[in-house]
Each structure stands twice: as C-alpha cells, then as structure tokens.
Phi, psi and omega in degrees: 000327180289319179296319174300312180301321177296319176297327182284326180289332184282322182291327182293317191284329174298321181291315175303315182301331182275349186264098182272163176245130178264121190238181180306320181301339180276349182279146181307143179231168175307134174077012171285122173242124191225135184260129181243132177259144169260129178255156175296135177284125177233178175285116178243017189296327187291325177286320186297321185297341178289128176231178180057215181284122186202180179230119184250133181240115176235035179293342184270007174291138179250119181283138185246331182201166184226156172225144173262114182261125186236122177265138181227149175298148182300335185284348177269357188240170176284004196244016184300330183299326187269323188233073187289124174064040179253176174248127188248145173233126178287124185254348181189143173283326175206160185206137178082181182222167178051225183288349178253052179247129185236143187232156174052056182276134181230137163266133183246133187239158165236141172229131175233186177288348192247334191201145164244120194212155179270132183248337179174183184236134171252142182208171180234130180231120184051042168083000179258131176289130184226173176211154173231113177272151172294136172286325173226111188301156182257102184284113175287314173227142161273129189250148349291160179262124181222156176306131174087005172296141175218126183221147171229130177228154179268159170217146174212122182224138177221134185235123188229145172305128186286008178236118181063208178232046179290318190203139172206158176233141180227131178239130177224153179158194181234143173240117180251127175250130175238112179276093197245014178193160175205155178142207183267150174225132176246128175246171174310331185287305182187177175258133179252117185284336178228121185214156173244135176261131178247123167261124183251125176239114186252123177234124177191196179222123173268117181253134167243126194234129174232183184293339189249333193210143174238122180243130178250137182234111180298144184234120177231109192219139176236135186227124178254130184230132179248118176258142177223157183289137173084005188255344172076322184229165173307131178289333172217143178219127177239117184258140177186204181228153185231120178242111183067239180257002182267117179255131175242120177289142174243338185206134173231128177234151175214153167295134192208178175256165175302130170231137176277079189285345179303338186260004185279346176090358177274137182265146168232104180287132183201156175206170175224167176222151191282345181199160179235011184219140179189186189244144178300128171062018178239305190270142179256122182258126179252118180262139179241125177288119174246019183302144177237146002285338175214158188298318181068202176277133187250138173227123183253143177221125178242139179226132002286170191273041185246069185203171172218141169290137182232178178052036172086359180270162180213190181298339179255006172297140180295321180229077188280166174234144192221141172240132179261137193261348181224154171289158183146189179243127187245145171254151184229135179235139176231126168249124181247141184217141170234110186057233178279354186262130181220159173208148179224157181217149177227126170260105185286140181043050181285314187240136176245124179247115174081264185268207176064047183100336170237078191268156173293128182273126183251168182299326183295331182276348176120010179216137186208143348275165178205114005294169178214176185260024180111356181226135171216171188231145176279120182264354184237116188291349177286338184259136175233134172299120179270314186196146169241124181240151174282185182291344175269357175096001191266139182293147185253131173293132179208161175239130183253122175240092184071241178272353189261133174242124188250115179236029185301324177279004180266145185281161183298149177149191184258139180223157178254129179249127172260125188236142182237139175250180191290339177278359185084010180271146184237139170224159179235155174199179187252145167235165183225124175258121185220094176279000000 
C-alpha cells in the first residue's frame, strides 16, 4: 500500500509539473518581432481530439509562406494620440477601394495582470490618422491562463467611413476560451515540452451598413491555440469550423524560423491593378501578376463578362490590359500554375464602372458639365462640394469659387466628387476630365 501511494504521488507531481501558467509576461510587447509560417491545410482531427494531459505531434506540417510579425509601441505609429502607451500590430497596408480606402491599419492591444485585450483600430484616411475604438473591448485572454479555466466575454466594435453616413461595419459577439489540455507539442520548428491548449469559440454577427441597407453575416469560428513560456504568441494556431464533434481546419499557423520558401515550389497567387474606378469604354485597366515565387502560366477571369482585352493582351497574358463596356461592379480572378501546381485568388467587387455607388453626376443632380475640361459648376444651390479624390482615394487639391470648381491643374482621368447638402445628406459620383 505504501508503494502504491508513493507511485500515485509521483504521478500526481509529474502532472502538476506539466501544467504551466500563462501570465502577462507571455503576451506580446513593443519591439517583439516574431516569424509565423502558414502551413498547407491537412486533416488534423485526430490530434485535435486529444484533451487533458497529452502529447501533440504536428511535425508533418508543410510550411507554404511566412510573415514577419512586428509589435510596436503606439508612439512608433501615427496613432499615439488615440492609443496612449498601447501595443500595436500592423494588420494591413491598405483596405477597401475608391472613397472607402484606408491605409496603414494597426490593431492596438493592452495587457494587464488580469487580461489581454484588443481596444481599437488605427487607420489613415486621405492622409489623416484616425481611430475606431471598441465599444466593448475584445478580451483575447483572461489572465493568468491555467488548465481547466473557462471564460466567456462579449465584444462590440463599429468602424465607420469618416465622411457622412455612407458605410460602416459592426461586429458583435462572444469569445469563449476553454483551457482543455496541457503537455508537449511538436511542430516543424521544434518540440515544446510544456504547453497549454486553449480552445477559442467565437460566435457573433458581422454587419455591413449603408444608408440604404444593412446586411448581417453570422460568424461561427473555432480556434485551437497552444501557448508556451517565452514565445509571446501561440506556437501553433489552427483555425476552422466545428460541426458537432467534427472539426475541419481552414488555416494553420505556427511559430517558426526563417525559411527560404521561394524555392519550395509552392505558389501564392496575387495581382494588382492600376486603378479601381473608371468610365465605360474610356479607361484602360492594367493588371500586374504578382504571384510568388514566379508568375507561371496565367489565366484571368472577370465577372460580369462585359469587357474586352486590349493592346494585344488576352486571358492568358501575364499582365493584361482591359476596357469595360458597361457600368457596374466587376470581380477579378487569377489562376497561376507551374506544372501540376496551381493557386488562384479572387478580388470580389474590385472595379467600379459608372454606377452602383459611384454614379455619373448630371446637371439635374447638381453638377455641370460632365465630362468637363477641368472646370465644372454646381447647378443646385443645395449642394456643396466637400472633397474631390482620385481613383486611389487621394484628395485632389482644388479651388472652389462660389459655384465654380476649378481643376484645370489636374491631369485627365476619372475622379470621385463627394457632395454635401444643407440637410447633412451626402452623395458621391464620378466626373471625367478630358482637356
């Protein structure tokens, strides 16, 4: 009996030894630079099913691309005024198109002994640093994290176009964290002998709101994360969907070292276009294939099919040129292939021609002439020109003299005019300068 009790005590002590605690010191801080690899998605259901004291093996993951994640003090960003003494992570260089284009986007976080949370978004619009704060902060983790902890927190965030009431995005929901396992985990990078596994379930609603319509999209997402001492970010993160007890992965990321993945043979399809706004049968759109490691064989697809390739290009050109034949909003897809390996990407609602939010402004709507030679006039005394921007969303310098708007020093092309009336209503439309 004494021998049995001794063995049980040893076993119990070993289990305790494997249960680490994740505290504030394990959260990202300013000047942390971490390399994250994205892996090819495979079936991980057998490893996901393991709970409690366990050993997880993901050594067979294949990295396909990498990102260098850099955390900065808010004082190292343009948004220190809004997020004093916070930690920022750049999430995108640009987002959106036309008048709804935002640049230099950062998400800002706070860590205390009790919580690690997201507090808001910093972004630049027309060169002006702005911010959108959470109405209800998103608590990423309640700290410290220990095995068998379970918490549920709410979040509420609204991001709006800073001009008028044209467009906004609202996210609400709950984030539930369950620390359901501990033990060792092996990734292609290395083996971590002591880690905690956190199952995060996010349930919410993403709403896209305009002056005319509000669309809501349910969000149901499950994320499995393994945290270890000294790593600052999850050593492995698997994002996916769960139906019943069946989990299906859609994205896999892991902490990693530098890898020269450009020689791996895996493709990442990508492209750019010189403009996203234009006029029917006038503006030429030039596409550039940015697929890595090399462009390979290209196949372009544009919807709807009211366009034509020009200047000798076609659907299989590396860098085609296109003119659109009807007003509307167009989506563009690119498939790149090298031998049996291929990858595709789609930019939905990428290019706007004429209508659908960027309408040609006529005299009856308050402006004449259109097209013009660099000078136009306000024909309705209720409307005032608020701003003129180019197709990249950059404000154009102009002089307004009463009802006259002088753009004679501006080059030929398509521009977006934002107009405001005395009732505070705003509309936008396209004008065309052809001197």
